[in-house]
C-alpha positions as CSV (number, residue, x, y, z in Angstrom):
1,X,-88.2,-180.7,-54.8
2,X,-84.6,-181.8,-54.3
3,X,-82.2,-179.5,-56.1
4,X,-78.8,-181.0,-55.2
5,X,-77.1,-184.3,-54.5
6,X,-74.3,-183.8,-51.9
7,X,-71.8,-186.3,-50.4
8,X,-70.6,-188.7,-49.3
9,X,-71.5,-187.3,-45.9
10,X,-72.8,-188.9,-42.7
11,X,-75.8,-188.1,-40.7
12,X,-73.4,-186.6,-38.1
13,X,-69.8,-185.5,-38.1
14,X,-69.0,-188.7,-36.2
15,X,-69.9,-190.8,-39.2
16,X,-67.5,-191.8,-41.9
17,X,-67.5,-189.3,-44.8
18,X,-65.5,-188.2,-47.8
19,X,-64.5,-190.2,-50.9
20,X,-60.8,-191.1,-51.0
21,X,-59.1,-189.4,-54.0
22,X,-55.4,-189.6,-53.0
23,X,-53.5,-192.2,-51.0
24,X,-55.0,-195.4,-52.2
25,X,-51.9,-197.4,-51.3
26,X,-51.8,-196.0,-47.7
27,X,-53.1,-197.7,-44.6
28,X,-56.6,-196.4,-43.8
29,X,-57.8,-195.7,-40.3
30,X,-60.7,-197.3,-38.4
31,X,-62.7,-194.1,-38.7
32,X,-62.5,-193.7,-42.5
33,X,-63.9,-195.2,-45.7
34,X,-62.0,-196.9,-48.5
35,X,-62.9,-196.8,-52.2
36,X,-61.2,-197.7,-55.5
37,X,-59.7,-194.9,-57.7
38,X,-62.2,-195.4,-60.4
39,X,-65.0,-194.0,-58.2
40,X,-63.7,-190.5,-58.8
41,X,-63.8,-191.0,-62.6
42,X,-67.4,-192.2,-62.5
43,X,-68.6,-189.3,-60.4
44,X,-66.8,-186.7,-62.5
45,X,-68.2,-188.3,-65.7
46,X,-71.7,-188.0,-64.1
47,X,-71.3,-184.3,-63.6
48,X,-70.3,-184.1,-59.9
49,X,-67.9,-181.4,-58.8
50,X,-65.8,-180.7,-55.8
51,X,-67.6,-179.2,-52.8
52,X,-64.7,-179.5,-50.3
53,X,-61.7,-181.7,-49.4
54,X,-60.4,-183.2,-46.2
55,X,-56.7,-183.9,-45.8
56,X,-55.0,-186.5,-43.6
57,X,-51.5,-186.4,-42.2
58,X,-49.1,-188.9,-40.8
59,X,-46.9,-187.3,-38.1
60,X,-43.9,-188.6,-36.1
61,X,-43.8,-188.8,-32.3
62,X,-40.6,-187.0,-31.1
63,X,-38.1,-189.1,-29.3
64,X,-37.8,-186.4,-26.6
65,X,-40.4,-183.9,-25.4
66,X,-38.8,-180.5,-25.6
67,X,-38.3,-179.0,-22.1
68,X,-39.8,-175.7,-23.3
69,X,-43.0,-177.5,-24.3
70,X,-43.4,-178.8,-20.7
71,X,-42.5,-175.5,-19.3
72,X,-45.0,-173.7,-21.5
73,X,-47.8,-176.2,-20.7
74,X,-47.2,-175.6,-17.0
75,X,-47.3,-171.8,-17.4
76,X,-50.6,-172.1,-19.3
77,X,-52.1,-174.2,-16.6
78,X,-51.0,-171.8,-13.9
79,X,-52.1,-168.7,-15.8
80,X,-55.6,-169.8,-16.6
81,X,-56.2,-172.0,-13.6
82,X,-56.8,-175.2,-15.6
83,X,-55.7,-178.7,-15.0
84,X,-55.5,-182.2,-16.5
85,X,-58.0,-184.8,-15.3
86,X,-56.3,-188.0,-14.3
87,X,-58.9,-190.7,-14.5
88,X,-59.7,-194.3,-15.2
89,X,-62.1,-195.3,-18.0
90,X,-65.1,-195.4,-15.6
91,X,-64.2,-192.0,-14.1
92,X,-64.0,-190.5,-17.6
93,X,-67.4,-191.6,-18.7
94,X,-69.4,-189.1,-16.5
95,X,-67.6,-186.3,-18.4
96,X,-68.9,-187.5,-21.8
97,X,-71.9,-185.2,-21.9
98,X,-69.6,-182.2,-21.3
99,X,-67.2,-183.5,-24.0
100,X,-69.9,-183.7,-26.6
101,X,-71.4,-180.4,-25.6
102,X,-68.0,-178.8,-26.2
103,X,-67.8,-180.6,-29.5
104,X,-71.1,-179.2,-30.6
105,X,-69.9,-175.7,-29.8
106,X,-66.4,-175.9,-31.1
107,X,-67.3,-177.6,-34.4
108,X,-70.5,-175.6,-35.1
109,X,-68.8,-173.5,-37.8
110,X,-67.2,-176.5,-39.7
111,X,-68.4,-177.7,-43.1
112,X,-71.3,-180.2,-42.9
113,X,-71.4,-180.3,-39.1
114,X,-74.8,-181.1,-37.5
115,X,-75.2,-180.7,-33.8
116,X,-75.5,-183.9,-31.9
117,X,-78.8,-184.6,-30.1
118,X,-79.0,-185.9,-26.5
119,X,-80.0,-189.3,-27.9
120,X,-77.0,-189.4,-30.2
121,X,-74.7,-188.3,-27.4
122,X,-75.8,-191.2,-25.3
123,X,-75.3,-193.6,-28.2
124,X,-71.7,-192.4,-28.9
125,X,-70.9,-192.4,-25.2
126,X,-72.0,-196.1,-24.9
127,X,-70.2,-196.9,-28.2
128,X,-66.8,-195.3,-27.5
129,X,-66.3,-195.0,-23.8
130,X,-66.5,-198.7,-23.3
131,X,-63.0,-199.3,-24.9
132,X,-61.4,-195.8,-24.6
133,X,-57.8,-195.8,-23.3
134,X,-57.4,-193.1,-20.7
135,X,-53.6,-192.7,-21.3
136,X,-54.4,-191.7,-24.9
137,X,-56.9,-189.0,-23.8
138,X,-56.3,-185.5,-22.5
139,X,-59.2,-183.9,-20.6
140,X,-58.7,-180.3,-19.3
141,X,-60.9,-178.8,-16.6
142,X,-61.3,-175.3,-15.3
143,X,-61.4,-174.2,-11.7
144,X,-65.1,-175.2,-11.4
145,X,-64.3,-178.7,-12.8
146,X,-65.9,-178.0,-16.2
147,X,-64.4,-179.5,-19.4
148,X,-62.8,-176.7,-21.4
149,X,-60.7,-178.8,-23.8
150,X,-60.0,-182.3,-24.8
151,X,-57.9,-184.5,-27.2
152,X,-59.1,-188.0,-27.9
153,X,-56.8,-190.5,-29.5
154,X,-56.6,-194.3,-29.6
155,X,-54.1,-197.0,-30.6
156,X,-54.5,-197.8,-34.3
157,X,-56.9,-200.6,-35.0
158,X,-56.3,-200.8,-38.7
159,X,-53.9,-203.7,-38.9
160,X,-55.9,-205.6,-36.2
161,X,-59.1,-205.2,-38.3
162,X,-57.2,-206.5,-41.3
163,X,-56.0,-209.6,-39.4
164,X,-59.5,-210.1,-38.1
165,X,-60.8,-209.8,-41.7
166,X,-63.3,-207.2,-40.5
167,X,-65.0,-209.6,-38.0
168,X,-65.1,-209.4,-34.2
169,X,-66.3,-213.0,-33.9
170,X,-65.3,-215.7,-33.4
171,X,-61.7,-214.7,-32.8
172,X,-61.3,-211.2,-34.3
173,X,-61.7,-209.5,-30.9
174,X,-58.4,-211.0,-29.9
175,X,-56.6,-209.0,-32.5
176,X,-58.4,-205.8,-31.4
177,X,-57.5,-206.3,-27.7
178,X,-53.9,-207.0,-28.7
179,X,-53.8,-203.7,-30.7
180,X,-55.2,-201.8,-27.7
181,X,-52.5,-203.2,-25.4
182,X,-49.4,-203.1,-27.7
183,X,-49.0,-200.9,-30.8
184,X,-46.6,-198.5,-32.5
185,X,-49.3,-196.4,-34.2
186,X,-52.1,-194.2,-32.9
187,X,-55.0,-192.4,-34.5
188,X,-56.0,-188.9,-33.5
189,X,-59.8,-188.7,-33.5
190,X,-60.9,-185.5,-32.0
191,X,-59.6,-182.3,-30.5
192,X,-61.7,-179.4,-29.2
193,X,-61.1,-176.3,-27.1
194,X,-63.7,-173.9,-25.7
195,X,-63.8,-170.7,-27.6
196,X,-62.9,-168.7,-24.5
197,X,-59.6,-170.6,-24.3
198,X,-58.6,-170.9,-28.0
199,X,-55.3,-169.3,-29.1
200,X,-54.1,-169.3,-25.5
201,X,-51.8,-172.3,-25.6
202,X,-54.2,-174.9,-24.1
203,X,-53.5,-177.2,-27.1
204,X,-49.9,-177.4,-25.8
205,X,-51.2,-178.9,-22.6
206,X,-53.1,-181.5,-24.6
207,X,-50.2,-182.5,-26.7
208,X,-47.6,-182.5,-24.0
209,X,-49.6,-185.1,-22.0
210,X,-50.5,-187.3,-25.0
211,X,-47.0,-187.3,-26.5
212,X,-45.4,-188.3,-23.2
213,X,-47.8,-191.3,-23.0
214,X,-47.1,-192.1,-26.6
215,X,-43.4,-192.4,-25.8
216,X,-44.2,-194.5,-22.7
217,X,-46.3,-197.0,-24.8
218,X,-43.9,-197.1,-27.8
219,X,-46.1,-195.1,-30.3
220,X,-43.9,-193.9,-33.2
221,X,-46.4,-192.7,-35.8
222,X,-49.8,-191.0,-35.5
223,X,-52.6,-190.6,-38.1
224,X,-54.5,-187.3,-37.8
225,X,-57.7,-188.6,-39.5
226,X,-59.6,-186.2,-41.9
227,X,-59.5,-182.5,-41.4
228,X,-60.8,-179.8,-43.7
229,X,-58.2,-178.5,-46.1
230,X,-59.2,-175.0,-45.0
231,X,-58.6,-175.7,-41.3
232,X,-55.1,-174.2,-41.2
233,X,-55.4,-173.6,-37.4
234,X,-55.3,-177.4,-36.8
235,X,-52.8,-178.1,-39.6
236,X,-50.4,-175.6,-38.0
237,X,-50.3,-177.9,-34.9
238,X,-48.6,-180.6,-36.9
239,X,-45.7,-178.6,-38.4
240,X,-43.3,-179.5,-35.6
241,X,-43.8,-183.3,-36.1
242,X,-42.6,-183.9,-39.7
243,X,-46.1,-184.1,-41.2
244,X,-46.7,-186.1,-44.3
245,X,-49.9,-185.3,-46.2
246,X,-50.6,-188.8,-47.5
247,X,-54.4,-188.9,-48.1
248,X,-57.1,-186.7,-49.4
249,X,-60.9,-187.1,-49.4
250,X,-63.6,-185.2,-51.2
251,X,-67.2,-184.3,-50.8
252,X,-69.0,-183.8,-54.2
253,X,-72.0,-181.8,-55.2
254,X,-74.2,-181.8,-58.2
255,X,-77.0,-179.4,-59.1
256,X,-80.1,-181.1,-60.5
């Protein structure tokens, strides 16, 4: 009784999805797929059509954080009674359920998103929070200590994985650990803000903290990872950082 074929999509929004259709000569990120250009020709010849596209940007880390940015972030924190959580990796982990709950809520309207179950949340918590780098994460709490926004980034692992030839063992993990310690590139994985706090400047707090730490660790370029081409609200965030739209991915659909 199947009437459509639809994809490439993952079982959840945390999985890799979208066929690369532009940017074949660009460095891919750890969270994305790679495919050869002829894949697109084959699918179109077989009658598949565009369902939606994701775009990716490379942005520049400013050499100096504008003073007005820091001032605005401080005013937002004071006005709404919210604050950054300064924590170690082990101290961040207990907040994981709240982070994924916020993700379920904030992403519920996005194309192809399927709400994460409790079992999946535990799986992704164990998978990601073992090597997360707290300095590359911004977690914002309200007066009651509840998570109302977060930004999750990591040092880029792309070149390290290339050096390791895609294998952790026997010595690939050395390249991964090296990339986590010293790097000039970062990948932006996730950002989410509680609906009650959207369009109130909370995202400035997220970026002000992360950009300051990027400067401290010598990060010069950041990959945004895929975002829906229709998500102009997120894309507007990048406009002050010399964005370069260098990759595009597509989800196809075919009626049977």
